[in-house]
C-alpha angles and dihedrals in degrees: 000000000000116000097175122101114240119215089259094052090045089053090050091052091048090049090051099046100027097042093046094049092044095052091046092049091050089049091051091048093050090047092052091047094052095039095237139060112296119224088240092059090047090056091049090053091047094049096052091043093064096038088101088075090064093084095053087043090054090049092052093044095043089236116170132185133210114271091235093071115098111249137221117245113279095260123146125282092013090064092064090089106096106252093008136295114279111248093232094060102082094052089034090063087074094058093038096055103026098050095062089043090056091048093044094048093050093046093044093051091049093050091046092052096039097050099026095238127148111282099216094054092041093051093049093048096045091043092054093048095045091044093050092048092046093050091046091052097042099040102032100036108025092030113034099021101041096034107247084130139345137209114233097197136015137181107273113257095013101084140071118236086015116191095025130094087252094060118134126195106229091205088069091063090050091052093048090046091058092052092048091046090063092044089052090052093049091050099042104036101080136144129231090282093053094252120143123217093272093053092047090053092044091053090053095053096039132075099202137036090246092053090049091052092051092048091048093052093046091048097052090047092052093044093048095048095043093047095046090046089052094052090044094051096076091051091051091048094051091046093050090042092058095241096125099085112128119098147117123283093220123091112266092218124021114257094011120099116230120250107270121239 
Protein backbone atom coordinates (compact mmCIF):
# COMPACT_ATOMS: atom_id res chain seq x y z
CA UNK A 1 0.00 0.00 0.00
CA UNK A 2 1.14 3.57 -0.66
CA UNK A 3 2.28 5.54 2.36
CA UNK A 4 3.41 8.65 0.48
CA UNK A 5 1.28 11.76 0.28
CA UNK A 6 0.33 12.78 -3.24
CA UNK A 7 0.05 16.49 -4.11
CA UNK A 8 -3.74 16.21 -3.78
CA UNK A 9 -3.59 14.61 -0.34
CA UNK A 10 -0.99 17.18 0.72
CA UNK A 11 -3.35 19.96 -0.39
CA UNK A 12 -6.17 18.34 1.60
CA UNK A 13 -4.02 18.21 4.73
CA UNK A 14 -2.98 21.85 4.26
CA UNK A 15 -6.62 22.85 3.80
CA UNK A 16 -7.54 21.06 7.01
CA UNK A 17 -4.77 22.36 9.22
CA UNK A 18 -4.05 25.66 7.50
CA UNK A 19 -7.65 26.67 6.87
CA UNK A 20 -8.75 25.77 10.39
CA UNK A 21 -5.91 27.67 12.02
CA UNK A 22 -6.37 30.67 9.70
CA UNK A 23 -10.11 31.05 10.35
CA UNK A 24 -9.57 30.67 14.08
CA UNK A 25 -6.77 33.26 14.05
CA UNK A 26 -8.99 35.70 12.14
CA UNK A 27 -11.78 35.07 14.65
CA UNK A 28 -9.40 35.77 17.55
CA UNK A 29 -8.17 38.97 15.88
CA UNK A 30 -11.70 40.24 15.24
CA UNK A 31 -12.68 39.38 18.81
CA UNK A 32 -9.74 41.34 20.23
CA UNK A 33 -10.52 44.30 17.99
CA UNK A 34 -14.20 44.47 19.02
CA UNK A 35 -13.56 43.70 22.67
CA UNK A 36 -15.84 40.67 22.75
CA UNK A 37 -16.16 37.30 21.06
CA UNK A 38 -16.81 37.63 17.33
CA UNK A 39 -19.46 35.41 15.68
CA UNK A 40 -16.72 33.98 13.45
CA UNK A 41 -14.74 32.75 16.45
CA UNK A 42 -17.89 31.28 17.97
CA UNK A 43 -18.47 29.26 14.80
CA UNK A 44 -14.85 28.04 14.85
CA UNK A 45 -15.30 26.87 18.44
CA UNK A 46 -18.59 25.19 17.59
CA UNK A 47 -17.17 23.40 14.53
CA UNK A 48 -14.21 21.86 16.31
CA UNK A 49 -16.38 20.93 19.29
CA UNK A 50 -18.53 18.53 17.25
CA UNK A 51 -15.68 17.18 15.10
CA UNK A 52 -15.65 14.10 17.36
CA UNK A 53 -18.84 12.97 15.60
CA UNK A 54 -16.93 12.64 12.32
CA UNK A 55 -15.65 9.15 13.16
CA UNK A 56 -19.12 7.70 13.96
CA UNK A 57 -20.38 9.55 10.87
CA UNK A 58 -17.68 7.89 8.74
CA UNK A 59 -18.59 4.50 10.17
CA UNK A 60 -22.27 4.96 9.35
CA UNK A 61 -21.50 6.32 5.86
CA UNK A 62 -18.81 3.70 5.09
CA UNK A 63 -16.33 6.51 4.43
CA UNK A 64 -12.72 5.44 4.03
CA UNK A 65 -9.48 7.41 3.62
CA UNK A 66 -6.18 6.68 1.85
CA UNK A 67 -3.61 4.90 4.07
CA UNK A 68 -1.04 7.64 3.38
CA UNK A 69 -2.91 10.23 5.47
CA UNK A 70 -1.57 10.68 9.02
CA UNK A 71 -4.05 9.38 11.60
CA UNK A 72 -5.37 10.45 14.97
CA UNK A 73 -4.55 8.20 17.95
CA UNK A 74 -6.85 5.18 18.19
CA UNK A 75 -9.09 6.67 20.87
CA UNK A 76 -12.80 5.98 21.08
CA UNK A 77 -14.88 7.27 19.32
CA UNK A 78 -12.23 8.60 16.93
CA UNK A 79 -11.26 5.03 16.06
CA UNK A 80 -14.69 4.32 14.56
CA UNK A 81 -13.48 5.57 11.16
CA UNK A 82 -12.39 2.48 9.23
CA UNK A 83 -8.60 2.60 9.08
CA UNK A 84 -8.41 5.54 11.47
CA UNK A 85 -9.49 9.19 11.45
CA UNK A 86 -7.07 11.50 9.56
CA UNK A 87 -5.32 13.87 11.97
CA UNK A 88 -6.26 16.93 9.91
CA UNK A 89 -10.01 16.33 10.26
CA UNK A 90 -10.76 17.86 13.71
CA UNK A 91 -9.13 21.20 12.91
CA UNK A 92 -10.30 20.85 9.32
CA UNK A 93 -13.89 20.96 10.51
CA UNK A 94 -13.37 24.68 11.07
CA UNK A 95 -12.43 25.38 7.46
CA UNK A 96 -14.96 22.89 6.08
CA UNK A 97 -17.97 24.39 7.86
CA UNK A 98 -16.94 28.02 8.34
CA UNK A 99 -15.85 28.76 4.75
CA UNK A 100 -19.31 28.15 3.21
CA UNK A 101 -20.88 30.06 6.12
CA UNK A 102 -18.70 33.09 5.34
CA UNK A 103 -19.64 32.88 1.66
CA UNK A 104 -23.31 32.31 2.45
CA UNK A 105 -23.49 35.17 4.96
CA UNK A 106 -21.90 37.63 2.54
CA UNK A 107 -24.11 36.52 -0.34
CA UNK A 108 -27.23 36.44 1.82
CA UNK A 109 -26.66 39.95 3.13
CA UNK A 110 -26.10 41.25 -0.40
CA UNK A 111 -29.26 39.61 -1.72
CA UNK A 112 -31.27 40.88 1.25
CA UNK A 113 -30.09 44.46 0.72
CA UNK A 114 -30.25 44.35 -3.09
CA UNK A 115 -33.77 42.97 -3.37
CA UNK A 116 -35.15 44.22 -0.06
CA UNK A 117 -36.09 40.75 1.24
CA UNK A 118 -36.08 39.56 4.84
CA UNK A 119 -32.57 38.78 6.01
CA UNK A 120 -33.36 35.74 8.23
CA UNK A 121 -35.17 33.84 5.48
CA UNK A 122 -32.60 34.87 2.90
CA UNK A 123 -29.67 33.76 5.04
CA UNK A 124 -31.24 30.39 5.75
CA UNK A 125 -32.09 29.80 2.09
CA UNK A 126 -28.74 30.95 0.74
CA UNK A 127 -26.90 29.06 3.49
CA UNK A 128 -28.65 25.82 2.58
CA UNK A 129 -27.92 26.22 -1.14
CA UNK A 130 -24.29 27.27 -0.66
CA UNK A 131 -23.76 24.53 1.92
CA UNK A 132 -25.26 21.86 -0.33
CA UNK A 133 -23.15 22.97 -3.31
CA UNK A 134 -20.00 23.15 -1.20
CA UNK A 135 -20.55 19.66 0.24
CA UNK A 136 -21.33 18.31 -3.22
CA UNK A 137 -18.14 19.80 -4.63
CA UNK A 138 -15.88 18.88 -1.72
CA UNK A 139 -17.22 15.41 -0.96
CA UNK A 140 -18.31 14.22 -4.41
CA UNK A 141 -15.57 15.78 -6.54
CA UNK A 142 -12.50 16.30 -4.35
CA UNK A 143 -13.38 13.33 -2.18
CA UNK A 144 -15.06 10.53 -4.10
CA UNK A 145 -13.92 11.43 -7.62
CA UNK A 146 -10.31 12.43 -6.95
CA UNK A 147 -9.74 9.91 -4.18
CA UNK A 148 -9.27 11.91 -0.98
CA UNK A 149 -11.86 9.53 0.43
CA UNK A 150 -14.44 7.03 -0.84
CA UNK A 151 -17.78 5.65 0.28
CA UNK A 152 -17.96 1.88 0.41
CA UNK A 153 -21.75 1.59 0.49
CA UNK A 154 -24.71 3.91 -0.19
CA UNK A 155 -28.49 3.65 -0.07
CA UNK A 156 -29.65 2.32 -3.47
CA UNK A 157 -31.12 5.02 -5.68
CA UNK A 158 -29.85 7.93 -3.57
CA UNK A 159 -26.33 8.34 -4.89
CA UNK A 160 -24.51 9.54 -7.97
CA UNK A 161 -22.10 7.15 -9.70
CA UNK A 162 -23.76 4.41 -7.66
CA UNK A 163 -22.02 1.05 -7.71
CA UNK A 164 -18.57 2.47 -8.48
CA UNK A 165 -15.76 3.45 -6.12
CA UNK A 166 -16.58 7.07 -6.99
CA UNK A 167 -20.16 6.86 -5.72
CA UNK A 168 -21.43 9.69 -3.56
CA UNK A 169 -24.58 9.65 -1.39
CA UNK A 170 -26.49 12.81 -2.23
CA UNK A 171 -28.17 12.75 1.19
CA UNK A 172 -24.79 13.59 2.70
CA UNK A 173 -24.76 16.94 0.87
CA UNK A 174 -28.28 17.66 2.17
CA UNK A 175 -27.21 16.93 5.74
CA UNK A 176 -24.10 19.09 5.46
CA UNK A 177 -26.15 21.85 3.82
CA UNK A 178 -28.46 21.98 6.84
CA UNK A 179 -25.51 22.35 9.22
CA UNK A 180 -23.97 25.10 7.11
CA UNK A 181 -27.37 26.81 6.78
CA UNK A 182 -27.49 27.35 10.53
CA UNK A 183 -23.87 28.50 10.60
CA UNK A 184 -24.66 31.01 7.85
CA UNK A 185 -27.56 32.36 9.88
CA UNK A 186 -25.48 32.67 13.04
CA UNK A 187 -22.76 34.54 11.17
CA UNK A 188 -24.95 36.79 9.04
CA UNK A 189 -27.89 37.61 11.35
CA UNK A 190 -26.38 40.36 13.50
CA UNK A 191 -27.64 43.58 15.10
CA UNK A 192 -26.16 47.09 14.90
CA UNK A 193 -23.51 46.11 17.46
CA UNK A 194 -22.42 43.07 15.43
CA UNK A 195 -23.96 40.57 17.86
CA UNK A 196 -25.61 37.43 16.54
CA UNK A 197 -28.74 35.94 18.08
CA UNK A 198 -26.75 33.85 20.55
CA UNK A 199 -24.79 36.86 21.81
CA UNK A 200 -27.95 38.93 22.16
CA UNK A 201 -29.52 36.20 24.28
CA UNK A 202 -26.33 35.73 26.29
CA UNK A 203 -26.20 39.43 27.10
CA UNK A 204 -29.76 39.30 28.41
CA UNK A 205 -29.13 36.40 30.80
CA UNK A 206 -25.67 37.55 31.95
CA UNK A 207 -24.56 40.31 34.27
CA UNK A 208 -21.00 40.76 32.99
CA UNK A 209 -19.20 40.61 29.66
CA UNK A 210 -17.25 37.56 30.85
CA UNK A 211 -20.43 35.71 31.81
CA UNK A 212 -21.92 36.54 28.43
CA UNK A 213 -18.83 35.17 26.66
CA UNK A 214 -18.98 31.92 28.64
CA UNK A 215 -22.70 31.52 27.93
CA UNK A 216 -22.13 32.24 24.22
CA UNK A 217 -19.39 29.63 23.94
CA UNK A 218 -21.43 27.02 25.80
CA UNK A 219 -24.46 27.79 23.64
CA UNK A 220 -22.70 27.43 20.28
CA UNK A 221 -21.12 24.18 21.44
CA UNK A 222 -24.50 22.77 22.45
CA UNK A 223 -26.20 24.02 19.27
CA UNK A 224 -23.45 22.66 17.04
CA UNK A 225 -23.40 19.23 18.68
CA UNK A 226 -27.19 18.87 18.85
CA UNK A 227 -27.62 19.96 15.23
CA UNK A 228 -24.85 17.74 13.91
CA UNK A 229 -26.18 14.87 15.97
CA UNK A 230 -29.60 15.47 14.43
CA UNK A 231 -28.32 15.36 10.83
CA UNK A 232 -26.22 12.30 11.70
CA UNK A 233 -29.13 10.38 13.25
CA UNK A 234 -30.82 9.41 9.92
CA UNK A 235 -27.51 8.07 8.59
CA UNK A 236 -27.04 6.01 11.72
CA UNK A 237 -30.60 4.68 11.49
CA UNK A 238 -30.23 3.61 7.85
CA UNK A 239 -26.87 1.98 8.60
CA UNK A 240 -28.23 0.02 11.56
CA UNK A 241 -31.37 -0.79 9.59
CA UNK A 242 -29.34 -2.46 6.84
CA UNK A 243 -30.46 -0.06 4.08
CA UNK A 244 -26.96 0.99 3.01
CA UNK A 245 -26.21 -1.84 0.62
CA UNK A 246 -25.05 -0.58 -2.78
CA UNK A 247 -21.34 -0.44 -3.52
CA UNK A 248 -18.47 -1.70 -5.65
CA UNK A 249 -16.87 -5.10 -5.14
CA UNK A 250 -13.35 -3.72 -5.72
CA UNK A 251 -11.14 -2.44 -2.93
CA UNK A 252 -11.43 1.31 -2.47
CA UNK A 253 -7.72 1.67 -1.72
CA UNK A 254 -5.09 -0.91 -2.76
CA UNK A 255 -3.92 -3.11 0.09
CA UNK A 256 -6.62 -1.93 2.47
CA UNK A 257 -9.75 -4.06 3.00
CA UNK A 258 -13.06 -2.26 2.69
CA UNK A 259 -15.18 -1.65 5.75
CA UNK A 260 -17.47 -4.68 6.11
CA UNK A 261 -21.24 -4.26 6.07
